[in-house]
C-alpha positions as CSV (number, residue, x, y, z in Angstrom):
1,M,-27.2,34.9,8.6
2,S,-24.5,32.6,9.9
3,L,-21.6,31.5,7.7
4,A,-22.5,27.9,8.6
5,L,-26.0,28.3,7.2
6,D,-24.6,30.0,4.0
7,L,-22.2,27.1,3.5
8,D,-25.0,24.5,3.9
9,R,-27.2,26.2,1.4
10,I,-24.4,26.7,-1.1
11,R,-23.2,23.1,-0.6
12,H,-26.6,21.7,-1.7
13,R,-26.7,24.0,-4.7
14,V,-23.2,23.0,-5.8
15,A,-23.9,19.3,-5.2
16,E,-26.9,19.5,-7.6
17,D,-25.1,21.5,-10.3
18,P,-25.4,19.5,-13.5
19,V,-22.0,20.8,-14.7
20,L,-20.3,19.0,-11.8
21,A,-22.2,15.7,-12.3
22,I,-20.0,12.9,-11.1
23,G,-18.3,11.1,-14.0
24,T,-18.3,14.2,-16.2
25,Q,-15.5,16.1,-14.4
26,P,-12.0,15.1,-13.2
27,A,-11.4,14.5,-9.5
28,H,-10.1,18.1,-9.2
29,P,-12.6,20.2,-11.3
30,G,-10.9,23.6,-10.8
31,P,-12.5,26.3,-12.9
32,A,-15.8,24.3,-13.3
33,L,-16.1,24.2,-9.5
34,R,-15.4,27.9,-9.0
35,A,-18.1,28.7,-11.6
36,A,-20.6,26.4,-9.8
37,I,-19.9,28.1,-6.5
38,A,-20.5,31.5,-8.2
39,R,-23.8,30.2,-9.6
40,A,-24.9,28.9,-6.2
41,V,-24.1,32.2,-4.5
42,R,-26.1,34.1,-7.1
43,A,-29.0,31.6,-6.9
44,E,-29.2,32.0,-3.1
45,G,-29.2,35.8,-3.5
46,L,-26.4,36.0,-1.0
47,L,-24.4,39.2,-0.5
48,L,-21.1,38.1,0.8
49,D,-18.2,40.3,1.9
50,E,-14.7,39.4,0.8
51,R,-14.0,37.4,4.0
52,R,-17.2,35.3,3.7
53,L,-16.7,34.7,0.0
54,A,-13.1,33.5,0.6
55,A,-14.4,31.2,3.3
56,V,-17.1,29.8,1.1
57,V,-14.7,29.2,-1.8
58,R,-12.2,27.5,0.5
59,E,-14.8,25.3,2.1
60,M,-16.5,24.3,-1.1
61,T,-13.1,23.6,-2.8
62,D,-12.1,21.3,0.0
63,L,-15.5,19.5,-0.1
64,F,-15.9,19.1,-3.9
65,S,-12.3,18.4,-4.9
66,G,-10.6,15.0,-4.8
67,L,-11.5,13.1,-1.7
68,G,-13.2,16.1,-0.1
69,P,-12.1,17.4,3.3
70,A,-9.6,14.6,3.8
71,E,-7.8,15.5,0.6
72,R,-5.5,17.9,2.5
73,L,-4.2,14.8,4.5
74,L,-3.1,13.2,1.2
75,R,-0.9,16.3,0.6
76,S,0.7,16.1,4.1
77,A,4.2,14.7,3.8
78,D,4.2,13.1,7.2
79,V,1.0,11.1,6.7
80,T,1.4,7.5,5.5
81,D,-2.2,6.3,5.8
82,V,-5.6,7.9,5.9
83,M,-8.6,6.0,7.5
84,I,-12.1,7.4,7.1
85,N,-14.5,5.5,9.4
86,G,-17.6,7.3,8.3
87,P,-18.3,11.0,7.8
88,D,-17.4,12.2,11.2
89,D,-14.4,10.0,12.2
90,V,-11.2,10.5,10.2
91,W,-7.8,9.1,11.3
92,V,-4.2,9.2,10.0
93,E,-1.0,7.4,10.7
94,R,2.0,9.7,11.4
95,A,5.4,8.4,12.4
96,G,3.9,5.0,13.0
97,R,1.2,6.2,15.3
98,L,-2.6,6.5,14.8
99,Q,-4.1,10.0,15.4
100,R,-7.7,11.1,15.1
101,T,-8.2,14.3,13.1
102,G,-10.9,16.9,13.5
103,I,-11.9,16.5,9.8
104,T,-15.6,15.7,9.1
105,Y,-17.9,15.4,6.1
106,P,-21.4,16.9,6.1
107,D,-23.0,13.4,5.8
108,A,-22.5,9.9,4.5
109,E,-23.7,10.8,1.0
110,S,-21.0,13.5,0.8
111,L,-18.4,11.0,1.6
112,R,-19.8,8.5,-0.9
113,A,-19.8,11.2,-3.5
114,A,-16.2,12.1,-2.8
115,V,-15.1,8.4,-3.3
116,L,-17.1,8.3,-6.5
117,R,-15.6,11.5,-7.7
118,V,-12.1,10.0,-7.4
119,V,-12.9,6.5,-8.8
120,G,-15.6,7.5,-11.4
121,P,-13.1,8.9,-14.0
122,Q,-11.4,5.4,-13.9
123,G,-14.7,3.8,-15.0
124,L,-15.3,2.3,-11.6
125,R,-18.6,2.4,-9.7
126,F,-19.3,2.8,-6.0
127,D,-23.0,2.2,-5.0
128,R,-25.2,-0.4,-3.4
129,A,-24.8,-2.8,-6.3
130,H,-21.0,-2.3,-6.3
131,P,-20.2,-1.6,-2.6
132,T,-16.4,-2.2,-2.7
133,V,-13.7,-0.5,-4.8
134,D,-9.9,-0.9,-4.8
135,T,-7.9,1.3,-7.0
136,R,-4.7,3.4,-7.5
137,L,-4.8,7.2,-7.3
138,A,-2.9,9.4,-9.7
139,D,0.0,9.8,-7.3
140,G,0.4,6.0,-6.9
141,S,-1.4,5.9,-3.5
142,R,-3.9,3.0,-3.0
143,L,-7.5,3.6,-2.2
144,H,-9.9,1.0,-0.8
145,A,-13.5,1.8,0.0
146,I,-16.5,-0.2,1.2
147,G,-20.0,1.1,1.6
148,E,-23.7,0.2,2.0
149,P,-25.1,-2.4,2.3
150,L,-21.8,-3.8,3.8
151,T,-21.5,-1.0,6.3
152,A,-24.0,0.5,8.6
153,H,-22.8,4.1,9.1
154,G,-21.5,5.3,5.8
155,P,-18.5,4.4,3.7
156,L,-15.2,3.2,5.2
157,V,-12.3,4.5,3.2
158,T,-8.6,3.6,3.6
159,V,-5.8,5.2,1.6
160,R,-2.2,3.9,1.7
161,K,-0.1,6.8,0.4
162,F,2.7,6.1,-2.1
163,A,6.0,7.0,-0.5
164,T,7.7,9.8,-2.6
165,V,10.7,10.0,-0.3
166,A,12.9,7.0,-0.4
167,H,14.6,5.9,2.8
168,T,18.3,5.1,2.7
169,W,20.4,2.7,4.7
170,D,21.9,5.7,6.5
171,D,18.4,6.9,7.5
172,L,17.7,3.5,9.1
173,E,21.1,3.4,10.8
174,R,20.6,6.9,12.3
175,S,17.2,6.0,13.6
176,G,18.5,2.8,15.1
177,A,16.2,0.7,12.9
178,V,19.0,-1.2,11.3
179,P,22.5,-1.4,13.0
180,P,25.6,-1.4,10.8
181,A,26.4,-5.0,11.4
182,A,22.9,-6.1,10.2
183,R,23.2,-3.8,7.2
184,Q,26.5,-5.4,6.2
185,L,25.0,-8.8,6.5
186,L,22.0,-7.9,4.3
187,C,24.0,-6.2,1.6
188,A,26.3,-9.2,1.5
189,A,23.3,-11.5,1.1
190,V,22.1,-9.6,-1.9
191,A,25.6,-9.5,-3.5
192,D,25.8,-13.3,-3.0
193,R,22.4,-13.7,-4.7
194,R,20.6,-15.2,-1.7
195,A,16.8,-15.6,-1.9
196,V,15.3,-13.3,0.7
197,V,11.9,-13.2,2.3
198,C,11.0,-10.0,4.2
199,A,8.4,-10.7,6.9
200,G,6.5,-8.5,9.3
201,R,3.1,-7.2,10.2
202,T,1.3,-4.4,8.3
203,G,3.2,-1.1,8.6
204,T,6.5,-2.5,9.8
205,G,8.6,-1.5,6.8
206,K,8.7,-4.6,4.6
207,T,8.4,-2.6,1.4
208,T,11.0,-0.1,2.6
209,M,13.4,-3.0,3.3
210,L,12.7,-4.7,0.0
211,G,13.5,-1.4,-1.8
212,L,16.8,-1.0,0.0
213,L,17.8,-4.6,-0.8
214,L,16.9,-3.9,-4.5
215,G,19.2,-0.9,-4.4
216,E,22.1,-3.3,-3.9
217,V,21.5,-5.0,-7.2
218,T,24.0,-4.0,-9.8
219,A,23.6,-3.0,-13.5
220,A,24.8,-6.5,-14.5
221,E,21.4,-7.9,-13.5
222,R,17.9,-7.5,-14.9
223,V,15.2,-7.4,-12.3
224,V,11.5,-8.0,-13.0
225,V,9.2,-6.7,-10.2
226,V,5.6,-7.9,-9.8
227,E,3.3,-5.9,-7.6
228,D,-0.4,-5.1,-6.9
229,A,0.5,-1.4,-7.1
230,P,3.8,0.4,-7.6
231,E,5.0,0.7,-4.1
232,L,8.6,-0.3,-4.4
233,Q,11.2,2.3,-5.1
234,L,13.2,0.8,-8.0
235,R,16.7,1.9,-7.2
236,C,18.5,-0.8,-9.2
237,P,19.7,0.3,-12.7
238,H,17.9,-2.3,-14.8
239,A,14.4,-3.0,-13.5
240,V,10.9,-3.3,-15.0
241,R,7.6,-3.5,-13.3
242,L,4.5,-5.6,-13.8
243,E,1.2,-4.9,-12.1
244,T,-1.6,-7.3,-11.2
245,R,-5.0,-6.6,-12.7
246,P,-8.4,-7.6,-11.2
247,R,-11.2,-8.5,-13.5
248,G,-12.6,-5.1,-14.4
249,P,-16.3,-4.0,-14.9
250,D,-15.7,-4.4,-18.6
251,G,-15.1,-8.1,-18.1
252,G,-11.5,-7.8,-19.2
253,A,-9.1,-10.6,-18.3
254,S,-7.5,-10.5,-14.8
255,A,-3.8,-11.1,-14.1
256,G,-2.8,-12.2,-10.7
257,Y,0.6,-12.7,-9.1
258,G,1.0,-16.2,-10.4
259,D,0.2,-15.2,-14.0
260,L,2.7,-12.4,-13.9
261,V,5.5,-14.4,-12.3
262,R,5.1,-16.9,-15.2
263,Q,5.2,-14.0,-17.6
264,A,8.3,-12.7,-15.9
265,L,10.1,-16.0,-16.4
266,R,9.9,-15.3,-20.2
267,M,11.4,-11.8,-19.9
268,R,15.0,-12.9,-19.4
269,P,15.2,-12.0,-15.7
270,D,18.2,-12.4,-13.4
271,R,16.0,-11.8,-10.4
272,I,12.2,-11.8,-9.9
273,V,10.9,-9.7,-7.0
274,V,7.3,-10.2,-5.9
275,G,5.8,-7.4,-3.8
276,E,3.9,-9.7,-1.5
277,V,2.9,-13.4,-1.6
278,R,-0.6,-14.2,-0.3
279,G,-1.6,-17.5,-1.8
280,A,-0.8,-20.3,-4.2
281,E,1.4,-18.0,-6.3
282,V,4.2,-18.7,-3.9
283,V,4.7,-21.9,-5.8
284,D,5.5,-19.9,-8.9
285,V,8.1,-18.0,-6.9
286,F,9.7,-21.3,-5.8
287,S,9.7,-22.5,-9.4
288,A,11.6,-19.4,-10.5
289,L,14.2,-20.0,-7.8
290,A,14.4,-23.7,-8.8
291,T,15.1,-22.8,-12.4
292,G,18.2,-20.9,-11.7
293,H,16.9,-17.4,-10.9
294,D,18.8,-16.9,-7.7
295,G,18.4,-13.9,-5.6
296,C,14.6,-13.6,-5.8
297,M,12.9,-11.6,-3.1
298,T,9.4,-11.2,-1.7
299,T,7.5,-10.2,1.4
300,V,5.0,-12.1,3.6
301,H,2.9,-11.2,6.6
302,A,4.4,-12.9,9.6
303,R,5.9,-11.8,13.0
304,A,8.9,-14.2,13.2
305,A,11.0,-16.5,11.1
306,D,9.2,-19.7,12.1
307,E,5.9,-18.1,11.5
308,A,7.0,-17.0,8.0
309,L,8.0,-20.5,7.1
310,V,4.6,-21.9,8.3
311,R,2.8,-19.2,6.3
312,L,4.7,-20.0,3.2
313,E,3.9,-23.7,3.6
314,G,0.3,-22.9,4.0
315,M,0.2,-20.8,0.9
316,A,1.9,-23.5,-1.1
317,L,-0.6,-26.1,0.1
318,L,-3.3,-24.0,-1.6
319,A,-1.7,-25.0,-4.9
320,G,-2.4,-28.7,-4.1
321,L,1.1,-29.8,-3.5
322,P,1.9,-32.4,-0.8
323,L,3.5,-30.9,2.3
324,D,6.7,-33.0,2.0
325,A,7.3,-31.8,-1.5
326,I,6.7,-28.2,-0.5
327,R,9.2,-28.4,2.4
328,V,11.9,-30.0,0.1
329,Q,11.4,-27.1,-2.4
330,M,11.6,-24.5,0.3
331,A,14.7,-26.0,1.8
332,V,16.4,-25.9,-1.6
333,C,15.1,-22.4,-2.7
334,L,15.1,-20.2,0.4
335,D,18.1,-18.7,2.0
336,L,17.3,-15.7,4.3
337,L,14.3,-14.5,6.4
338,V,14.4,-10.9,7.4
339,V,11.8,-10.0,10.0
340,L,10.7,-6.4,10.7
341,G,8.8,-5.1,13.7
342,R,7.3,-2.0,15.2
343,A,7.6,-0.9,18.9
344,V,4.8,0.4,21.0
345,D,5.8,4.0,20.3
346,G,5.5,3.3,16.5
347,R,9.2,3.1,15.7
348,R,10.0,0.5,13.1
349,H,13.1,-1.7,13.5
350,L,14.7,-4.9,12.2
351,R,13.9,-7.8,14.5
352,Q,15.6,-10.8,13.1
353,I,17.7,-12.2,10.3
354,A,17.5,-16.0,10.1
355,R,19.2,-18.5,7.7
356,V,17.1,-21.4,6.3
357,D,19.2,-24.5,7.1
358,G,17.3,-27.2,5.2
359,L,15.3,-30.1,6.6
360,G,15.6,-31.7,10.0
361,P,15.3,-35.4,10.9
362,D,11.6,-34.9,11.3
363,G,11.2,-33.5,7.8
364,R,10.5,-30.0,9.1
365,L,12.4,-26.9,7.9
366,C,15.2,-25.8,10.2
367,W,16.5,-22.2,10.6
368,A,19.1,-20.4,12.7
369,D,19.4,-16.8,13.8
370,L,22.2,-14.8,12.2
371,W,21.1,-11.6,14.0
372,R,18.4,-10.8,16.5
373,H,17.1,-7.6,18.1
374,H,16.9,-7.9,21.9
375,E,13.3,-6.7,22.5
376,A,13.7,-6.0,26.2
377,E,16.7,-3.7,25.9
378,G,16.3,-2.5,22.3
379,R,19.7,-3.7,21.2
380,A,21.2,-6.4,19.0
381,A,21.8,-9.9,20.5
């Protein structure tokens, strides 16, 4: 009998083992899983030599631990993102580039069970009645999954891994991502308590840059950081972290960015750092700056300085403020726009540092380049 057939029969037995019922075991069941494999082998009446038994244990452990076959990718130091587009299409991002892997799941149900195995112990559901889930894994990585009836060919799972290795300014200089002159400019801006907005598309290094800027804050200042998930490396001596909370299945109260920024204002902060602004909570960040909390920092999805300003205006409009008032507040509060980019080959780099110069005669926000990367030649201009 083929090993593939042995594995298929054992897989069904292990999947139905009541001791491994989803929600009764941790994501990595360990001894319970090994015992279930042994029961399945006995129940099938299989006589396996040492080589086949080792292969069965390895395959079943991969399938029934953590996120299943893709779990090994989460342990790979050079993988930053894992994207599962159904049971037979698994991708990763390495060094800024997308790569298809050869990893597969037996079927869509195995993939759904893997997701539930990870999120179930947190009290979360993942089924047709609750087809989306967004949560943090034990190592700080962020998992998002969406399934039937919102997808047609099995669950779609995305994991953004938590960076355990912190990049340094020297790392970015050596790679050419941030030249020495730009580094000096940015460090001086932090020391001068300038309000900084880091802009860029997904995966361009906004969080990395924000972490480096935070590292320039001295012990003389208390920093309160507000995030969806703990992504920032807190390298400053005196920093505390608040995390947003969606409304849970138990009906507990939610806490969004705006709620937590208002809480942060009561915590005697010298600076408030918001991981990312996406909506009306940007007004609370402006309010913090307007009340004397200089040197606040945040990130926004935008490809250039002018686009970042337009995005911030649009978010503030969601709070119901008139555009003229928003622009006046931004002109007073914002100092520096730091734009990150990524080249075709996946390499990340600093694209632009711009200074906010107040309002022009037409009432629009003005800005001026302090430093810019020359795209055509890959050098500073």
